[in-house]
N, C-alpha and C positions, 0 to 999 in steps of 0.2 A: 710718171705719175698718172695713175688711172683715176678718172672721174667716176664718182658713184652716182648711178642713175636709179630712179625709182620706176619699177615696172608698172604698166597699167593694171595688171592683176592686183598688185599690192594696193594701188589706189582704190580699185573697185571694192576690195575686201574691207579696206579701211572705211570706205564710204558706207558700207553696210552695217558697221558697228553702231548700234543705237546709242545716242547720247543720253546719259542719265538725267532725269528731270530734276530741276532744282528743288530742294526741300522747301516746303511752305514755311513762311515766317511764323514765329510763335503767336503773333497777333492774329494772323489769318486762321491758324489752327484753333485758337481759342474762340474766335468769332463763329466757327462752325459748330461749336458745342451748343446743344439745345438749352442748357441752363444759362449760358452766357447770353444767348439771344433773348430768352425770357427776361433776364435781368435788365438788358438794354431797353426792352419795351417798357418795363416797369419804371425805369429811371426817367424815361421820356414822359410817361403818364404822371409821375410824381412832380416833375418839373412844371407841368401844366396845372395839375389839380391842386397841389398844396398851396401855391400862392393864391389861386382862386378861392379855396376854402378859407384861407386866412383873411382874405379881403372881405368875404361875405360874413364870416363869423369870427370876430376878433378874439373872443374867449376860446380857450382850449377845451372847456367843458361842453358836454353835449347840449346843443341848442334846444331851448324849449319849443321852438316852432316845429321841430321834427319829432316831438313826443306825442304819443297817442294815449289818451286816458281810457283804459279798458275796464275800470272798476264798475262803470254803469252796466254794460252788457253782462258782466259776470254776476253782478247782484241780481239782475233780472233772471238770468239762468238759474241761480240758486233759488229764487222765489218760485219759479216755474216748477222746478223739481219738487219742492216741498208741497206745492199746491196740488200737483197731479200724481204724486207717488202712489196714492191709494185708488186712483180711478183710471188713469191713462192705460191704453192697451199695451204699450211697450213695457210698462212696469208689471202689469198683470200677467201677460202671456210670454214675455221674453225674460226680463230680469227675474221675475217671480219663479219661473221654471228653473233657471240657473240656481237661484237661492235654494229652492227646495231640493234639487239634486245634490247640492253640496251638503246640506243638512242631513239628508238621508244617508249619504255615503259616510260622512264622519260618524254619525250616530250608529250606523251598522258596524263599523270597525270597532267603536268603543264598546258596544254591547258584547261583541264577540270577545274582546279582551277581558271585560268584567266577568263574563260567563266562564272563561277558562281559569280565572283566578291567578294569583301570582305564581303558583307552581306550574299550572298549565302553560302560561305565557312563557315562563323561563324555559321549560322543557321544549315547547314547540319552537320557539325562536332559535334555541341552541341546536336542536335537531335539524332545523331548516338550514342553519349556517353550516352544519357538518355535511349535510346532504349536497349542498351546492358549492361549498368553499373549502371544506376540509376540517381537520381536527383543530388546528391552531385558531382559526376564526371562530369555531364553535366554543372553544374555551374563552376567547375574548368576549363573546356574546354573553356567556354564562356569568363571567366575572362582572361585566358592565351592568347587567340587570341586577345582580346582587348588590352592587354599590349603590344603585339608584334606590333600592329598598332600604339599605342601611342608613342612607342619608335622610330617610323619612319622606321621600318624594315619590313613592310608588304610584299613588293615584294621579298626581299631576303629570307624571311621566307617561302614564297610559293615555291621558287626555291629549298631551302633545303628540304622542305616537300616532293616535288616530287622526289628528289634524294634519300632521306631516305626511302620513301615508297617502291621503287624498291630494294634498298640495304637491308633493313630489311627483306622484303619478301624473297629475295633470300637467305639471311643468315639463316633465320628460316627453310626454306625448306631444304637447303643443310645440315645445322647442325642437323636438325631433322632426316634426312635419315642416316647420319653418326652415330648419337647416337643410332638410331634404330638397325643398324647393330652391333654396339659395345655392346649394351645391350643384344642382343640375341645370340651373338657369342663370345666366349672367344678369338678365333683366330683373329677375326676382331678387338676386343678391343685392343689386344696387338699390332697389326699392326698400328692402328690408333693413339696410344699414341705419338709416335715420330712425326707423321705427324701433329697432332694437336699442339704439342709443337712447331714445326717449324712455323706453320701458325701464332700462337699467340705471340711467343717470337721474331721472326725475326722482327726487327724494321721496321716500315712502310717506313721510309726514305731509308732503304736499298733496298726494292723491288720497290720503286717508279721509280727508274731509269730504270730497265728492263721493267716495266709496260709501262712507257712512250715510250721506244724503240719499243714495240710491238703495242701499241694502240694509241700512240701519246697523246698530251695534250688534255684534255677534259673530258666529262662526263663518257665514258666507263672506262677509267683508274681509275677515282675517285671511281666509284661504285665497281669495282673489288678489289681495295685496301681496301675498307671498308668491303667487304664480307670476304676477307682473314683474317681480324682482328676480325670481329664480329661473325663469324660462330662457332669457337671452343667452346665458353661457352655453346651454345645451344647443341652441340654434347656431351660435357662432362656431362652436367646435365641430358640430356635425357638418356644417358647410365647409369648414377648413379641411376636415378629413376627406370629404368627397371631392373637393376641388384639387387636393394634393395627391390624389391616387396616382400610382405609377402609370404614365402614359403608355409605356411599352406593354405592360400587362393588359391594359384596356384594349390596345390595338390587337394583341394576340387573341383575346377573347372575341373581339369583333370579327377577326379574320376567320374564326370558326363558325361564323353565321349566327352568333347569339343575338337575340333581340335586345331592345333597350332594357326591358324588365329583367332579362336574364343577366345582362351585364351589371345591372345594379345589384342584384341579389348574389351573384357569384363572384363578383370582382370588386366593385366600388365599396360596398358595405364591409366585406371582410378586410379590405385594405385599410379602411378607416376605423377599424375596431378600437385602436388605442385612443384615438381622438373622441370616439363615442363614449368610451369608459371614462375619460377625463371629463367629458361634458356631464355625465351622470354624477361624478364626484363633485364637480363644482355646483351643480344644481342642488344636491343634498346639503352641501355646506351653506350655501346662500339661503336656502329655504329655512334651515334651522337657525341661521343668524337672524331671521326675521321673527323668531318666536316672541321676543320681548316687544318689538314694535307692534306685532299683531295683537298682543294682549292689551294695548291701549284702546282698541276698539272692540274688546270682548272676546279675544281669542282664547283666554283662559290658559290652563295648564301651567307648565314650568315658567313660561314668560310672565304670567301674572304674578307668580311668587317672586321672581326677580324684581319686577317693577314695584311691588309692595315693599320689598326689603330696601330697595334703594330710596324709596320715599322717606324712610326712617333712617337713612344713612347707615345701614347695617350691612357692611361688606361681607361678613361671615354668612349671614342667611342668603344673601344674593349669590354667593359662591356655591352654597349648598344646592341651590336650584340651578345654577349655571353648569355645574359639573355634569349632571344627567343629560343636559343638552349636548355637551361635548361627547359623552359616551354614546348617545344615540347616533350622533354623526359618525363616530368611529365604527360602530357596529354596521350601520347601513353602508358606509363606504367600503369597509373591508369585505363585506358579503358580496356586494354587487361587483366589486373589482375582481375578486377571486373567481366568482362565477363566470364573469366575462372572459377571464384568461383561460378557463377550462373549456369554453365553448369552441368546438372545432379543434382543440389541441390534441395531438396524438398521445395516447397513454404510454409512458416510458416503460420499457421492458423491465420486468421485475419490480416495478413500482406498485404502490398501494392502489388498488382499484375499488372505488366505492360501488355500492349497489346501484344498479341502473334500472330504468324503466319504472312502470307503475308499481311493482312490488315494493320498491324502496319508498315511494311516496305513500303508499298504503301503510307501510310500517311506521313511517313518521306520524301519520294521522292517528293510527291506533295507539301508539305510545303516548302521544300528546293527550288524546282523549282519556286514556287510563290514568295518567297523572292528574289531569284536571278533575276527573271524577273522584279520585282519592282525596284530593284537596277539598272538594265540596263536602264529601262525607265526613272529613275531619274538621269541617267548619273553619277552614283557613283560606277564604277567598281573598282577603286583603293581606298585605304584608304584616307579619306578627309585630305587635307593638313593642315587644321586648327587644327585638333585633334592631336597635337604633343607635347611631353614634352621632353626637353633636359636635360639629366642626366649627360652629359659628364663633365661639369664644376664642379658640386658638388662632383662628384667622384674623379676628379683630386685634388680638394682641400682636400678631406679626405685622399687621399694617401700622400699628402705632410705633413699633420698633423701627420699621423702615423710615417712617417720617422723622423720628427722633435722630436717627443716625445717618441718613442719606440726604436729607433736605439741604443741609449746609455744614460746613466745617470739615468735609472729608479731606484728609491730607493729600497734597499734590494735585489731585484732579478736581478739587472743589466739590460742590454738591449740585443736586439737581436744580436748585434755585438759580445757581450761577449759570448752569447750562441753559436754562430757559431764558434767562435775561440776555445771554449772549446770542442765542438763536433769534430772539425778537429784535435785539438792537442791531446786529450785524447782517442779518439775512432778511427777516420779514419786513421790518420798517423801511429799509432802503428799496426793497423790491416794490412794496406797496406805494411808497411816495413816488417812485419812478413811473409806475404805471398810471397813477392818478395825475401825475404832472404832465404826462404826454398829451398833446392835443388828440381829440378823438379821431380825427382824420388820419393822424400818424399811426395810431393803433390799428385802424382798418387797413392802412397801407402795409404795415408790417405783417399783419395776418395774411393779406392777399399775397404778399411776396413769398412768405414761407410755404403757403399752401400750393402756389403755382410752381415753385421751384422743385417740389417733390411730387407733384401730381399734374393734373390737367387744369384747363381754365374752368371747368365745371367744379372741380375741387376748390379752387380759389374763390369762385363765386359763392359756393355754399358756406365756406368758412367766413367770408366777409359778411354775407347776409345774416349769419347767426350772430356775429358781433354787433352788426347794425340793429338787429332786433332788440338787443339788450338796451341800447340807447332809446329806441322807440318806446319801449316799455317804461322808460323813466327810472331805471335803476342802474345807471352807468357807474356812479361812484362806489356803491357797495359791491357791485360786480367786480370792479378792479381790485377791491380789497380781498374778495373771495379768490379771485384769480391768483393773486400773489401768494396766498396761503396754499392753494392747490399746487402751483408750480414748485414751491419750495418742498412740499411734502412728496410730490411725485419724483423730484430729482433725488431725494434721499432714498426713496423706495426703490427706484431703478438701480441706483448704484449698489445698494445692498443686495437687491434681488438678483441682479445679473451675476454679481460676484459669488453669492451663495449657490445660485442655480448652476453655474459653470462648475463649481467645486463638487456639487452633488452629482452632476452628470458624469464626472470622472471617478466617482467613488460610490459604489453600491452600498458600502457600509455607512457612509455619511448620509446617504439618502434614507436608509432605514432608520437612522438615529433622528433625522429631522422630521420624518413623517408624522409621528405623534405630536411633536411640538407645533408643526404647521396646522395640524387638525385642531389643536386647542386654540391657537391664535386666531384661526379663521372662523371657528364655530362658536367660541365663547362669545356671548352677546356683548356688544360694545359697552352696554350699560354696566356690566359687571366690573370691568377694569377701569371704568370712567372715574370712580371715586378714588382708587389708589393713584391713578395718573394725576388727578387734581391735587391730591395730598402731596405728591412728590414734586409737581411743577407749578402749583398754585393756579388760580383761575386766570384764564386768558387764552391767547392763541397757541401757546406752546403745548399745553395738554391736548388741545384739539389736533395739532399736527402729530403728536405722539400716537394718539388713538388711530388716526388715519394711516400712519405708517405701519403700525402693528396689524391693522386689518387688511391692508392691501398687499403686504409683503408676501404672505403665503401663496397667493395666486401667481404672482410674478415668478417666484422661485419654482413652483410646480411646472408652469408652462415653459419656462426656460430650460429646466432639466429635461422635460419631455421632448422639446424641440431638438436639443443637441443630441440626445440619445437616439432619435429617429433618423439621424443623418445616414445616408446610404453607406453601408459598410464597404462597398466596392470603392467608393471615392476615398475613404480613409486608407484602405489597403494600397491603393495606387500611390497615395501620398507617402505612406511608410516605405513602399518599395523604392521611392525616389530619395529616401534618406531624410525625410522631413522629421524634425523634432516634435515633441508633444505640443510645444508652444506654437510652432508653425502649423501643425495640423489644426489646432484650435482657431488660429487667426485666419488662415487661408482656406480652410475646408469646412470645418464645423460651423463657425459663426456665419459665413456667407450662405451656406445651404440651409441653416436654421433661421434665416431671415424672416420668413412668414410667421414662425412661432414667436420670435423675439418681438416683432411688431404687434402681435396679438397680446404679448405680455405687457407692452407699453400701453395698449388700449385698455386692458383690464386694470392696470395700475391707475390710470387716469379715472376710470369709471368708479373703482372702489374707493379711491380717495374722495371723489366727489360725493359718494354715498354717505360719507361720514361728516360732510360739511354741516348738515343740519344738526347732527348729534353734537358737533363741536359748538353749535349755538347754545347748548345747555351749559357749557362750561366757560362761556365768555368769549368765544371767537367772533361774535357779532356778525355784521354784514348780512349776506343773504340767508345764512342759516338761522339767524335770529328772526328774520322776517317770516320765514316759513313756520317756525314754532309759534310766533305771535298770531299768525293767521289761523293755525289750528286751535290754539287756546281760546281765541276770541270768536271763533266761527266766522272769521273774515275770509271769505273765499277769494276775494280780489287780491289781498295782500299775500296770502299763502301761495296761490297759483302763479301770480306774477313773479314772485321770488323763485318758485320752483321752475317756472319756464326759463328764467334767466340762468339758472344752474344747468338746465338742459342745453341751452344755447352755448354756454361755456364748454360743456362736454362735447357737443357737436363740433365746435371749432377746434378743440384740442385733438379730437379724433381725426379730423381732416388734415390738420397740420402734422400729425405724427404718423399717419397711415398713407404711404405713397400709393397712388393710383396709376398703374401703367396703362398706356393706350393699347388697345387691342390691335394686334397686327393683322392686316388684311391678307387673305390668302392670295398667294401669287405675287405679293409685293416684294 
């Protein structure tokens, strides 16, 4: 029997085999995650601060000792403005020049439109659309202008067109410059975010009063109110496009020795063209949606016709004035979008080639002048009075039919009254009671937790400070009521918007079908469908939510569709080559890569829902919306601005909670 021995070589080789490290325990792996560490810190702080706050303030409502009365300073500011508006240098040499420039610009455009007459304007705008966008857009322009005349709204349409031409131009220029700065500078982007949030979230009715105090009733205040509301989307989308430019392309351009200006003009801006066009689109839509609100302070035009019709509860006449607003938006949107698509695009071989260069523009000018001259010689400057169709009576009859047949008693599904009651009973009331029943320090802790888990400590600090400011202003209870309405409406908007946007991104036909519907929903003044909504859902918080959802949904759908469609085709091709199904491509490639656009859609959904909060106050939503309207109606600057500031704080908090902020990685780390 032979004994088995182990050679030293074998021992040596065995000794050299590295032993595998033991796998870390699940608890240790979880503890190494940043989110878990943040949560642990927050739990420790909660364990210390919550008992302390409960001991100091036994009641869960915001303590009066932490409230600051700002009505006195605001009243003094209002009195100072009124006393010095006609004598102080800042009004005479700054605001005065701005006002005069706006008046001159709007009047110049309006005079040109009147001089051309209906025939010249129709021919000129149609030829312009053909020149820059093609035959289809030219036909759309021709038909839209004809409908405006047939509805008996030619003169108000020209007034609104002149006002919007100046307002949209100013919004695009200002928003583009802000977006350029935010896209090229991280510091500028961070500074701009709260400014843009304030501009877009602050209800128009809240800043109409100070605008009227400074500029008075009339066109200047209407244009400035429109610019404040319409410029932020252009700034946001411009910055998004510039910041999202392909790093590989930028690096290639830089390697060729291009300067910063050359990189901007030859790479960044062309790569961001789709976002820029979407920004122009959103600016046009939002500017025209302000037409009615601007009419409250003397904007005139179609908005004034809508406002007058609604004051007499005449849905038919308000729709007759609202349709031209939608048609103007469609014409301006289609023209600018098609023109932008043609810029820099190669001409397809064998395709139709439009006239180019100055001869084409000269031809457009000559034909327009000839048609305008013929119209003047024929005595037809205004739209012929015999070419008119009254839609008011059929529309009012249709509204009455809807109320009679849909309000209640619909088989199986019930009626809109039952839907409204269920929405209020099962969603809004529990959400409002829950928010108002939470101690104020618990609300602040929840906000800080959510903001820090998805962002940085600065994000959490900003969100918490915004909520604390609401309590300091003394409007905690109505703010919780408004927050419940906003959260419920935003949730419905995002569910519908993401679902429809994803479907539209996968189907070009569906997108084409949705486009005019979205244009109508986003551009039609909220006041126009406010009465039908109230008729269907009765006065209260339900119609306010319905109006907010209809108004915010188009922007969410558009941005979602655009973001998913802009996903890198190479990534999709790689996924397909690995055998991924369409559902897997959507979940694992398109949605993750479209995350910045989806987050922007969330942001815009929150902003647009908040924008309708005040209008909801007109139909019984109460809370902060009612306070803003009361302040405007009574000339009470303190009540209106405090409620408006609280809405801004809510918007700022929701923005920080829903918009993750990644830490910038240090080079070499």
